[in-house]
Structures are given as structure tokens and as C-alpha cells.
N, C-alpha and C positions, 0 to 999 in steps of 0.2 A: 458163917454161914448155915442158914434153915434148907431141909430138903426143898422144900418151894422157893427157897432165893436162888440152889443151884439151878433147878429148873428153868425158873424164870430167866436166870443169866447165859442157859442153854441156849432156850427158844430164843433170845433174842442178839444172842451172838452165829447160833445158826442161820438167822436174816443175815446178819450184815455179812456173812461169806455168803450166802448166795448172789444179793444185791452185785457183792465188791465179781463177783465169776460174772456178769453177765457182762462187766466193762471188758472183758478178753476173753470171753466164751465163743464171742459168733466169730473170729478174725479168721481162725482157720477154715470155718465153715464155711467162707465167702464163695471161694470156686465153687462147691457143688451148688451154694444159692443161683448162681448166677446162671447153672448148667438146666438145671430145674428151670427156675423163672424166667428167663431170657433174659439176664439182666446184665448192662451194659458196665464198664466201668466207675464212670459216673455215680451210678445207681447204686451199684455194690457200697460205694466209699458211703451211699446215704444210710446204709444199711447199719451200717458200724456208729457213722457221726450222730443221726436220728436219735438215738440212745443219749451218749454224751453233748449234746449240745442240752437236748432238754434237761437233762444229771443236772447239768453245770448252773443253765437260766435261772431255773425253778427253786433253785436252794434254800434265797431268801426269803419268800413268797411261803413255803411248805416249812421254814426254821418257824416264821409267825403264826400259820395256821396252828401250830404244834401250841406255841404257845396262849392260841386264842380258843381252843377248841380244847386243848389236854391229850398227853402225849401219847396215853393208851387208846383213846379216840382216833387220832389221826394213823397213828402207827397200824390197829387194825384196820381202817379204812385204805391206805395204802397199798398195806399188802393184798388186801383184796384187789384193787384196781392191776398194782403189777400180775398179781395172780392170775384175773383176766385178760392183762394183755400178751401175756405168754402164753398161752394159751390160742390167742388170735393169732401169735407171730409163730407160734407151729403150726396151724391151720392152715395158714395166709393163701391160696391159690394166687395172691397176682405180688406186684412191686410196692403197687400203689398200698393196699392192704398190709402187706408186712413193712413197711417204713414205719404208717400210721402207727402199728403195732408196738413199735419199737419206744417211735415218743412217746408213747402214754408211759411204757414201761418207764422210759428215763424222766418224768414228770412223778411218776408213780413211787422213786425213787429216793427222787428230791426232798420227798415229805417223807418215806422211811425213814431216813438216815436221821435227821434231827430228831426225829421221834425217840428211834431208839439209842440215841445220845441222851437226851432229855430225861428218860428212865431209869437207865444207868447214872445219872446224876442224883436222881431224886429217891433210887428206891435203894441204893446199894451205901448210907450213907456214914456207916463204921468204917473208920479209914481206914482198916486192914483192908476190909470188905470192898471198898470202891479201889483203893488200891488192884486185886487181884479183878474186880469186875473189866476195868478199865484195858487192863494187862490183858483178858481171855477177848475182850472186843477187837484190838491192835493186833492180835494174834492172827483173830479169824478174818479179819478184813484185808492183811499181807497174804495171807495165804488163798484167800480166793481169788484174789488177781494175780499171784502168780501161779496160780495152777490151772487159767482159766483157760489158755491156748492147751495146755496138755489133755485136760477136761474133754475140752471143743472137738480136739482133735480125734481121742478114741470114743465120744457121743455119737460123733457123722461116721466114723469108719463102719462101725458096730451097726447102727439102726438106721443113718441118716440123718439131714441136718433137725429137721423139724422137731429129732430129739434134744437138742441143744435150747430146746425153749419149752417143750413141753415137759423135762424134768423136773421145772420149776412147779409145776402142776400140784403134786401131791405134797410138797414141804408147804412149800404157800397156804392150801388149804388148811394143814394140819396148824400151822404158826399162828391159824385165824381162829381158829376152833379153842386153843391151849391160851391163846391172849386171855382171851377172858373168862380163865379162873387162873393161872399164875400170876399176870401183872397188877399192880397194885389200880383201884378203879382211879379216874380221876377223877379228884375231891372242888366244891365249890369253886377253889382260885382258879381254876383251869377252867372253869365253863364257861366263865369270860362274859359273853354276853356284848360285848362292843366291835362297833362299825370296823371293817378293814378297810386298810385307805389303798382305797380301787387305783388314786391315781398314781400313787406308789406304786404299786405293783406291777401294774399296766407298763410303767415308765424302766423303772429297775427291769425289770423281767425283760423287756425288749431290748434293753443295753446291753446286758447279759447275753441273751442269744445274740444279739449282733457282733459284740465281742469276740465270741465263740466263734462263729464263722469266719471274720476276718482272720485272728489267728489262726485257723486252721487254713486258710487261704495262703497263705504267705509260706506255705510248704513247696505249691506250685509255681512256679515262673511268670505262666501266662498269667496266674491270676494276681500278682503283687499291688500290681496299680491301681485295682479294684479294692484290694485287700487294705490298702492306706486310706482310702476313701470313707473302707465301711469303719476303720476301726478310730480316725476320725467322728465319726457322727458316732460310735457308741460312746466315745469321749465325753460328746457334747451331749450325748444324751443322760449318762453320769451326771454330768453336772449339773442338767435339770430333775434330775434324780435329788439330790442331794438337797438341792434348793425345795421340792416339795416337805423333803422329809425336814425341815426345815422349820418350816411352816403348820403342819399336819399335828392338828391336834391329838391324835393317837395315830402316828407314825406304822408305817413298815419296817422301818429300819432305827429305831432313835438314835441319834449322834449323840446325845449322851453315852450310849452305851462305851466310846472310842476314849471318853477321859478314863473311862478306868485301864489303867495301864497294861494289866494284863489282857485284854481285850485287842486293845490296838494292837500290842507287840504279837500278839498271836498269830496277828490279822497280819503285819505284816510276813511276819519269820513264816508262813505257813505260806507265803507265794515263791519264795526259794527252796523249801523243802520240795513244793513240786516242779517246780521249774527245772532241780535240779537231780533228784531218784526217777522222775516218769519216765526223764529223756535216755533216759542209762538202759532201761528194759526195752527202749524199742533199736537204743544203736545195739545191745547185746543181740537181739533177735537179728538183725541184718548181719552183722558179723558171723556169727552161727551159720546161717542161712545162706547169703553171697558168698566169705570168703572160707568156711568151712565146709560147706557144701549139704549141711544137714536139711531133711525136708522138714514141710514145716512141723508135722507129727513128732518130730526125734527133736523137734531147737522146744518145742510146749514142753517135751518130757525133763528137757534140760535144766528148764527152770522149777524141777520138785524140789527139790532140795531146800529151796529157797520158801515152800511153804511148809515143809517139814520144819525146816530152822525155828522158822516165823512161830508157829505153833509153842514149840518149848519154850521158845524164851519169852515170849509173851506171859506163858503162864506159869513160867516159873523161877525165871530170871528178873521179867518187869516187875511184877510186883517189890520184888526185894529190894532194888536198884530205886525203884519210883520213895519207898520210904528213906532210904539214906539220901537220894539226892534231889529230891523234891521234883516238880517236874519240869521247869526249867535246867535241871544237871540234868536229867533224862535228855530233856532238848538238844543240847550240848555235846553230850555222847554221844546219841544216836548221829548228829550229824557230823560229829569227830568219825565216826566207826564208815559213814556212806564215804566222807571224804579217802576212808582208808580205802577202801572200796575202789571206788572209780582212779581214785590211782595206778591203784592194781591191773585195772582194766585200761588203761591210757599208755600201759606197756603190750599190750598185748599184738605178740608175734605173729605174721601174714600165716604161716604153718601151723598155730597154735594148738597146745590138746587140749582136751576139757577138764582133765581133772588136773595136770601140773597147772595149767593157763587162767581157767575158766572158773573154776571149779571154786577153788581160796577165795574169790572178790566175792561170789555169791555167798559163802557162806558170811563173811564180815556183813554184807549189806543185808543179806537177810535178819540179822543181828540188830540192823542198826535201824529199820523200817520198824518194825514194835513200838521203841523205845520215842522216833521223834513222832509218831500217832498219837500216845497217851501225852507227851510233853507237847506238843502242837496242838492239843485241842484241851486236857484238862484245868488247867490255868485259866483258861479263859471262860472254859463252863462253870468252874466252881466261884469264880469272884462275883459271881452274878445270881440277883435274887429268880429263886423256880418260876414269876413271871416271865425271865428272858430267856432261860437256857435253851429252849426250842431256836431265837433267834441267832443267839450267839453262835449255837453248834451250825446252823447256818454257813456264818458269815466266817469261820475257821476252814470250812468247808468248801465255801464258793473260792476265798480266795488262794488257797492250795490246788482248785482246778482251773484257776486263770494265771496263778504260774507253770500248772503243768503243758498248758497250750500253749504259752511263750515259751517254755523252755523245749518243745519238742519239735517247734515251728525254727524258734533259731539255732538251735545246736545242728539240725539236721542241715541248716543254710552255712554251717561252720563247716559239718562234716563235708560237702560238696564242695565248697570253694577252695576248701584244701587239697583233695580229691583230683581237682582240675588244676591245679597247680603244681604238683608234685610229679616230679618225673618218675620213670624207672618201669617196671613192669606194673601193668593195670591193677594186677590183686596188689601187691605191697601200694600204690599209689591210695585203694582203698581202705584199706585199713587205718591208711596216715591219716586220712579224713576221722575215721572211728577215734583212734588216738585223740586226735587233736578234742574232739566234740568230748570225751571221756576226761580232758583234763581242766575243761572247762566248768564240769559236772565238779569235778575236785574244787575247783577256783570255788565255785556256788557253794557248794557243802562248809567252807572253810570259811566264808566271809558270812554265814548261818550262824556259827557256831561261835565265832570271835561277837560278831551282835549280840546271840543268846547270852553269853558269860558276862559282859561288860556293862549290856544296858538290863537287863531284863535278870539274871542269875545273882550278880553280887548285890541288888538293890535288894532283890528280894531277903537275902541274907541279912542284910541291913534292919529288914523290916517291914520295911517298904510296899513288898509286892503284894498282891493277895491270895497267893497263893503259898503253903507252905508241907510240911512234911505232918503235918496233925491234920484236923477236919479241916475239910474246905471251909476260908474265912466269910463266905455270905452264910453259909447253914449254922458255924460255928456262931457270928456276931449279930444273926438277923439282919445283913446288910443286902437292900437292894439296891442297884446298883446302876 
């Protein structure tokens, strides 16, 4: 890897760290935001959810824009929008402006993520360098998500809540400027000039936004009936989206991509990945704060070993394991490690200690997350031509976020149900509910592992899959699926 390639990799993955950080950094600052801006609980929820809904809802559109306009152009434009929105959020004098800025942050992130994955795929094509680049990317994403709560707590305590947004400004501005020098320019193939599928974009994005809102509403008992109606509406919109894409001359999401086993398989398995590991962080945070009495800052700091371990694993172990096992082998291994972590948490005692009862599971989880990130993304992106890497990156990220939303709603409901039926002391009943949900996480991870091994990995080893331990098939054979 040349010096310029190293600098480009550092730039791209630093942006991944910042975008991942913003998914969780706001959580601990919500009380301070509510106090300063006089927000109620419902409005505070939207400070977090506006980002998450826009992030997930616009990912497909963002991915297709990457393919139409070029990854460097969309990377810089999305990052500039993200930086401006961060400034507006940090300086927001009212709830309305803050929520709107968070939504713009989410839309910008939905462009940046497919762009950076496409940049990694088309920039680092030599096999060993390719594996290393995606290993570092997976490490930074896991580290950002895990460290967000701790970073948010420290910044809020030291400088006030606007700091959690304003800290993005120097990083974002520097990245926009440096990207013009370090990231390869978009060639003629990326400039495109074709029409965007506006009908598909409108219907597909609306469907994902409604589905995301509906899934979140299931966690509130009073909203479950409206959530069912909204879910039905979202499913109807998704059906309309498929019909539009089947007839469109230049579809937002070409349905032919799902005939590529690596794409369809990764999409399905990313639902399982999201449903298993994202709720686990929520459940563990509840355990630390409600059962063990941690403050929000202490709970955030408790997750720092995940960030530190993920960085080491992603940079050192993932590239070597990827070379030996291939993408699907990585996915299976990562899910197996996560299953072990969830099973460990499934035995948490009501009065457990951090070092003996929590940290071992966190280290297993931190080792598994980078492996699943690489295994759930790289085979799909590598199996298609350069003109489709953006939309495929959008597909795998969207399905994981849909799975995460479904998993959080379902597992919090499981925990509440088991807690309500459990007898004995209140603390013991509460932890019993959390343990039951962790065991469901274990089952999901095991199902994903088995599906990966028998439906994807074994087929790859017979030579039928799109990705192997050498150069990505699409670039090795010139295939544009």
C-alpha cells in the first residue's frame, strides 16, 4: 500500500468513525438538550430518531446517487452536507431546528456510507490491500458505535451538549478538502448522466421511512395498534416499489441484482445480523444502568473495551482471517462469536460484577462485530460491477438497519413480557427479562451462522459463489452483474 493509499484509507475510515459515532453520541446528552431547549420526552425522542430514520430511509437513494454521480463526488457532497447540518444542530436555538438538522445529518450519512464503501471497493483492488482496507473500515465503524455514548457523555460534561455536534466541524471540513487530493477522481463511467428513477425513489424512500417509524412505535404499548397499520402501509408501499422497479427503464434498485447470490444472500443475512447485535447493546445498557446502578456516563465508558478491541481485531486479525476463510467464512465466524457473547450475557446475575460477568462477553462481541461487518458487505459489493457498487452498499446497509429496528422492538417486548411474568424480587425479575432477550439474540446469531455455512459458504467453496480468497470476481472477470 502506497503512502497516498494509506492516507486515503485513513480519511475514508475516519469519516466512517464520525458517522457511526453520531448514531449513539446524542443519547447521553438528551437530558441536557431537553433542559436547555425545554423539550418533552416525545420531542427528545425525535432528536435521536430523526437521524436514524433518515439514515435508514434514504440509504437506497444514496447508493444509487453514488452510482449515477460517482463515489468521490457524492462522498464530498454528502460529507459537506453532514458538516453543515452538524453546525446547525450545535447552534440550534429551538427544538424544530435541531430535529431538522438531525434529519439532514441522517440524509447526508445515507449518501456518505455507500460512497465510502464504493470508494474502498474501487480504490483498493489488490487482494491483500482490499482485505486490509475493509478490515480497517469495519473496525472504525464498530469503534464509533461502541464509543459514542462515552464520547457524548464526556463532551457534554466538559463543554455542554452543542459540543457533540460541533466536534464534527473540523473533521468534516478537513475531510472534504483532503478528499479532493487523496481520493481517486470519478471517471467517465461514474459521471453517468442518466435519469434518476424519481417514482421509485419517492415510493421506496417513503416505504422505508414509514417502516422505520412503525417498527420504533412497537416499543410503546399505546402505539402498537397504529404501528400495525403503519407496517401494513409500508409493506404495501414496498410492493408498489417492486412493481415500479420491475417496469422502470433505469430503476433505482435494479431487481436483476437479486439474481446474484452474493447480493440476495447478504441482504437476507444482514437482517439477521442487525436483529441480533444491535439490540444487545440496548439490553446491556439497560442492565448496567437499571440493575447495576451505573450512571449514563459510567455505562458509556463500560463499552469502551468494545471500541478498543474492535480496532485491533479489524486492523490485525480480520484481513488475515478474510484471506483464509473468505467473506462468508468471516460472516459465519463473526456470527458464531456473537452467539457466544449473547449466550454469556444470557446468564447475567442480578448482582453481577463488570470484570467477571460483563467484560468477557463484550470482548467476544467486539471480536465478532468487525468480522460480520466485512463478511456481510464485501461479498455483495465485490460480486457486482463498478456501476452498481453504490446501490448494493445501500441494500446491505438498509437491510441491516431494518433488522436492527425489528430486533430492538421485538426483544424489548420479550424482556418486558418475561419481566411481567417473573416472580420474586423486582430486580431479579427485570434481569430475567433481559436474560431471555439475550438468549433470543443467541438463537438469531446461530441461525444466521448456520444459514451462512450451508447456503453460502459451502456453495462458494464449490466454486459457485461470487467471492473467493483471491481478487473479487467482478473485477477479476469483468463481470457486471
